[in-house]
C-alpha angles and dihedrals in degrees: 000000000000135000109263086214106046101009094234118153114262136199113259097251102030117128097196131042109254091213107042100015093233115151112255112227118206117221118196107222105205109232118223114250114249112260107255115237112250111255126200111265107236119232114267091246089051090050090050090047090052094047089054092043100058129059120249096257091065096049092106091056121098106229118188112228114217113198123226112261116243122235109236093196089068094055090047090053091047092053092048092049090052093050092048091050091049090053093045093051093044088053096049090048088050094052094043088050090049095050091048096245092119136012118224110199115223119256093219108097112240118259127231115268110267115257120242111274115243115264109256126201112264112271128203115280114267116256114259114251115250112271119266126223114270111252110260121248116260112255112244125200116235111220117216133187139188115258108230125222112254100165109131096012128108106282093228092054090049093046091053094049093052093045088052087057091052103258126132112239134193131176131226128180126234137166123256135187093201109026118075122236116282096025131106115267094180141330130229093237112053116243113261094033117137107215141150121294109251093042115146112241124185121210118205110210123200116248091187131262120350097229115081115228113266095199095089126082097183127058141169109215118207116200117185116225097186139269093053095308134114146157125249124213127189114213134183124200106238126173096339097317140078115251123197112239102171141353131208141182109252141179130211137191122319089242095048127239124322144082112001131220133169107287092359094129089225129128113228117252121223141049121309140167119259104238138187121345114233117203141140091214143057115277136186105240145112092218119106107270128202115198115222139200133206086270095057109114142167118226114239098167114114089199088075105054096172092057101035112132094002126142106233145156111257092233090065097051117100118250113269094026112128118224141182107247095222093149091062092053089049096048097043093054097250087121126021095199141350125205109209111234109221097216096117102026130310097277090244098076140025115314126240099234122025104218091018095113135293144209095018115152146148102269136195103218119200089207096055125244132323133145113298142204088258105306125112110242131199128169117279090243090052089048089057092050091047094050091056092051101046115102118198090198087066090053093236114218132187116232112202116195090317 
């Protein structure tokens, strides 16, 4: 500090100048207030919240408001959820539009219909492109299988084995001196051959010996005429030749005459003895007669080999065994008599071939004749006449298309 009169340097708190004695007048020089730092202006809601938050006695205090920090992860998750929802909704709308449930119009505005192109003068036809190579045929794999040996086995068993391998199988009958009836004599494709699946194979089944027996002097000859019908002629052997005694209209199996299997609707071809006569009434005949009741049956179930093609009483048949109810037809008048044909046994003992045909006989049908399931039918009146003519001493046989 200095004297305002003489300019001498004074002590800081002196009231008079020590040099000239002049009084020293203190002048208070106002100091400018420091410029306050700009502070962020809180949001009106924040000010209101702050005023509401603090008591009245602290209203003059300047309290800094610190806003709550936002979590950026929540914002990211929200954006991702919105994006997934948009994609999912778009996919659902697209699928519904593809299935025809809804139709979503295109956002592309339709364009005006194109104007017709100006007619141009005809030009030369374009040259044809060079021919391309034809597509090659797909390569197919040919399946082959080994033909099994069926000679000497039951023809139905061999047929099933070959069909299981994929072959097409048919059966033809032939005579044999060494192979018993119903078994394979030979086959059209040699056993052990490897050939294509689907190949046709013929099995030749034995019908027995080629020579007809010469120990009978009476025969009923069945000659098929087609469509399941036939004629029947009764012959007696007299003085070295066969003489016709009577003739009848007849019917045979729906599938004609040939090799017989269970349910095949075929009449057996060959020469067979005429066996026991089945009837429920009194008949005029010299043949052996077996009286039947409504419970008389013939077993046709291959699952019971010891009973197959046997004439039995229903009460003696095991449960679950299927039968032909021949007794019912004889007692209700549908048939007046049936002569058992002994082509697969005599009906009283074990048969020759299980599954080789059952319950086949020569029947007198009250309704006349029509194609059968394998039997030979004549009318009931013709059966009465035939029974009176048959002579067991002449060992009568039936000769079916032989």
